[in-house]
N, C-alpha and C positions, 0 to 999 in steps of 0.2 A: 747607782751612780750615773753621771752624765758622760757619754763618750766624748773624747777630746781629739782635735786635729791640730797639728802644729803648723802655724802660718807665720813665717818671718820670725821664728824663734819664740812666738807667743802661743801658748795653748788656748785654743778657742773651742767652745762647745759645738759639736756637730748638730745641725738642725734636724730634729726628728721628722720622719716622713709624715706628710699630711695624708690622711686616709678617709675614705667614706665607706662605711659598712652598710650593705643592703641586706636587711633581714628577709627571710622567706615570705613574710607577710607584706612586703613592699615598703615598710618603714625604714628610715635611714638614721645613721649616727655618724657624725663628723668629728674629727679630732686628730690626735697624733698617735701614730703606731707605737705601741709599747710592748709588742711581742706576745708570746703565748705562755702564760704562767704554768700551764699544764697541758695535757693532751686533749682537753675537752673544751677549751674556750680561748678567746683572744682578748687582749686588753687594749683599750683605746682611752687616751687621756683627753677628756673633753673640758669645755669651759666650766662645767659643773663638777668636775672631778673624774676619777678613774671609773670606767665602765667596762665590765666584763660581759661578753656575749658568748653563749654556748655555740659550738660549731654546728650543732643540729639546727640552730635558729638562723644560720647564715646562708645567704645565696651567693654573695660576691663581696670581696674587699678590693676597692679601687685605690691605687697609689698615685702619687703625683710625679712619677718617673718621667724624665724627658726622653723622647724618642731618640734612638741612636742607630746608625747604619749597621747592617749585618756584616759579619767578618768575611763573607765571600759571596759568590754568585750562585752556588748550588742550593737547591731547595730539597730537603729531605722530607717527603710526605710520610707521616707515621701511620701505621696500620690502625691505630686507635683514633684517627682523625686529626691528630696534632701535626705540627710541622717544625722543622728546624732549618735555619739559614746558616750556611757556612761553606766549608771547602773539603775536598777529598785530600787526605794527606798520606794515605797508605792503605794496605789491604790486610785483612785478617781472615781466619778460617770461617767461611759462611757469614762474613760480616764485612763492612767497610769501615776504615779508620778515618775519623773526621776531626775537623776543628770547627766547633760551634759554640753557642752560648753555654753549653754544658762543659766545655773545656777542650784542651788540646789533646789529640790522640785518642779520643773516646771512640770505642768500637760500637757501631750500630749493627746488631744482627739482622740478616736478611729477613727473618721472620717478623721483626718488629717494624718493617717498612712496607708501605704501599707502593711507593715509587721514589725515584731520584730524578729530579729535573736538573740537568747540568747547565742550562742557560736560562737566566731570569728574564732578560729583556730581549724580545724575539720578533721584532717587526719583520725582519728579513726571513724568519723561519715560521711563517704563519701556518703552512701545511703541517710541519712537524709538530707544532704546538697543538693543532687540532687533533692529530693522531694520538699524541700523548694524553691529552685531556680526556678523549673518548675512551682510551684504554684504562685510564685511572678511574673513570666513573663506572665502568663495567669490567672489573677485573676478572680474568679467567681463573677457573678453579685449579688448574693443574699446570699452567704454562706462564712463564714470564714473557714480557713483550719488550723488545728493544726497538727504539725509534731512532732512525738516523737523522742527521742534521742538514741534509741537502736542502738548499733554499727552494729548489724546484722539484726535485725528485726524492723527497723524503719518503721513507718506507717504514712500516712496522713489521718486525720479524718475530716469530714465536719460537720459544725454546726455553733454555734455562741458564741464568747467569751463574757463572762459576767464580769469577774473580773480578774486582774492579778497584782501580786506584786512579790517581790524578793523571797518569800517563797512558795506561792501557788497561785492557780487561780481556776476559775470555767468556764466550757465550756458546753454549752447546745447542746445535741443531740436530735433534735426534741423538745419535751417539757420536756426533762429530763436533768436538769443540773447535772453535776458531777464535783467534785473537783479533782485537780491534784497537784502534787508537781512540782514546777518550774524547779527543777534540773533534772527532767525526760523529759523535753520538749526541742526540738531543736529550734523551732520557731513557730510563728503564722503569717499567711497571711490573711489580712482583705479583706472582700468582696469589689469589685469595686463599687464605688458610681454611682448613677444614673446620676449625672451631672458632667461636666468637671470642673477641678480645675481652679480657676482664674489665669490669667497671671500676675505675679508680675514684677515690673520694675527693681528689683535688685536681684542678687544671690551672696551671701557671701560665700567664701571658707575660712575656718579657718585652723589654723596651725596644728590641730589634725586630719585633713582630713574630718571634718564635712562640710556639704554644706546645707545652708538654704536660702530660698527666702524670700523676703519681700519688704518693702519700707523704704527709708531713711527719718528719721525725723530730724536728726541733725548730724553734724560732725564737729569736730575741730581737732587740731593737735594731740590729744591724744586718742580720742575715737569716736565711731559711736553709734548713737541711732537708732535702727532698729525695726520697727513693723514687726514681723515675720509672715510667712504664717501659723504657727502652733498656733498662738494666742498671746503670750506675747510680750511686747515691752521690748527689752533688750539693755543694754549698752555693747559694745564690744571694748576692748582695741585694738588700732591700731597694737600693737605688736603681737596680736593673729590672725590678718587678713592676709591671703595669697593673696587673690585677691577679687575684686568686678567685677562681670560681669553685664553690664548695657544693658537692653533691650531698645534700642533706637527706638522711633516711626518712625525714618527715614529709618530703616533697615527692609528688608524682606528677609529671607533666602530661597533659592530655594528648599531646602529639606523640607520646610514647605508648599510648593505649590504642587498642583497636575498638572502634565503635561497635556496639551491639547492632545498631541499625543506622543507616544514612539515607536521608531523603533530600533530594535537590530538585528544583524546578526553576523555570524562567518564564518571563512574560514576553519580552521582545527578543530574547536570546535563548539559545539552548542552555541547559544547565551547565554550570561550571564545575570542574572537579574540586574536591576538597584537597588542600595542600597541607602537608605537615612541615613545619619550620620554614615555610615559604608563603608568599602571597599567592593569589590565584593565578598570577602570571609566571609563577615559578621563580620569582625574584626575592631578595631578602625582605622580611617583614619590617616595615617602617611606617610609623605614625607621627606626623609632626616633627620629623627629624630624629625621633627615638627609634633605634634599630633593635630588633629582638632576635636572639639566636634561636629561641624556642617559641612555639605558638602554632596557631591554625589560621590559614588564609582561606576565606570562603566568599561566596557571592550570594546575594539574595535570589531566591529564598532557599535556606539550608536549615535542616534539622539534623542533629547528631545525638544519638542515645548512647549512654555509657552505663554499664552495670557497675556500680561502685560499692554496693553491699553495705552501706551504712558505716564505712570504715574511716570517713574523713570528717573534719571539723569545719573547714571553710574552703572556698574556691576564690582564687586571686587571679586577676588579669588586668591588662591595659587594653581598652577597646577603642576603636576608631576606624576611619576610612584610611586606606593605605595611601602613602605619599605618591604612588604611581598615578593616581587619578585626582588627588586633591587639587582644587577645592570642590570638585564635583562629588557626587555620591550622596545618598540619603537612605539610611537603614534604621532598623530597630533591633537592638540586642536584647535577648531574654535568656534567663536561666530558670529552668523548670525542674523541680524536684518531686518525683512521684506524682506528677500531674498538677502540682501547685506552682504558680508563678512566684519565684523567690526574688527575682530582679527583673526590672523593665527599664531600659534606658530612655524610653521615649524616642522621638525622632532625633537621630544624630547625623549630622552632615559633615562633608569634607572641609567645611569652614571652621569646624570646632577643634580645639586641641585634644590630644589623647586624654582619655578618662580612666583613672585607676579605680578599680572596683574590688570589693571584698564581699562575698556572699556566704552566709551561714548555711552549710549543707549538713549539719549534724543529723544523723539518722537517715539520710537520703539513700535509697537503694538504687533508683533509676534516675540518672541525671540527664537532662536534655538541654542542649545548647541550640538556640534559635536565632537566626538572622533573618528578619522579615523585611518586606518592602517598606520604603519610606514614602516620601512625596514625589519621587521622580521615576515611577515605575521601577525598572531594574537597570537603569542606565548608570554605568560607572560605580556600581555598588560593590566595590572591592573592599570587603570588610575583614579586619584583622582582630583575632583574639590574641593579643601580644602577651607572650610569657604565661599563657593560661596554665594553671597548676592547682592541684588539690593538696591540702595540708592536713596531715594528721595532728592530733592534739600534742602539745609540747609535754615532755615528761614532767611529772609533778615532783618538785623537790621534796625530800623527806622532811618531816617536821617531828618534834618530840612526840606528838600523839601517834605518829606512824610507827614508832619504834617499840 
């Protein structure tokens, strides 16, 4: 049936959410969100009819949600890389009680947090911001870090956070706990855990900018029910969801693998380091306005070898010169499998749009990625393998002859 909303006493149909589904192979489907009929696929109503796409074939679902402001100034940095915007509303044992997009009064355990930033807009607290970001980037294994808010004399202090709420908190220096006023603190960075965070199959990006991982329990045309990485199971309205990123078991990103060998050289410059999920200048990967969360940033000339053992069917990527130097730059991208060239881009310059490529790597044991010099020596050759990933073959549906 069609969901209805009452307007002026007249029942009117709710507009279905417009959605774009990006498959793991780079192809897209556009239509209206129709929910998940089961735990293995999603349904999209297209101009040609209803289409079902298996979760294992999905990379991202993008919704047409309108951006909305967060409910508060506090940024909760999650240990798994996510974030929540909101407010502190109370304390709990080894946790903080919050108001965020997950709901009112939700307790976030200390162990689920990487840090809490209590001030979002901080021009007057530049030093405190620098101390906080530095501590967040290199979290200590056994100590929390408290950063004070002083505009000129901000300090970072090591110890252990015991309690925190909207008004005050307690921080232990050695065996001596001391209380503090929350409005005097810029933020807290939590000690790095001894074990790695589990990998969750779903990452939800919300319209207020929050990002939370978890697993999908249920979805219909109006809402999602998600078991989140921070503990609670929450209902999310489809109108508040910007996108769902799906971690398909068919996909392995090259930036998550360690190369068997790495060879770099330069002509007019020293060799540049290879960057994972960043361009060679350690900035976000961006080609022609398209930004990539995953990928490799390299400079000519670079060769990367990967032992992939014949386990994959295809390699998918978006290639081009990074926006940091466009329209300059001139390189050649090659994909080599067991010594045989499987793909050659020819000379590709910073004047050209990003190029989507798909290369058959069936049976390949040693995969080599090459970025070679183009026409301009090695000047401005900031080359990106945007979203580069290996795909396993899709599971074959059973047929009568298989039974």
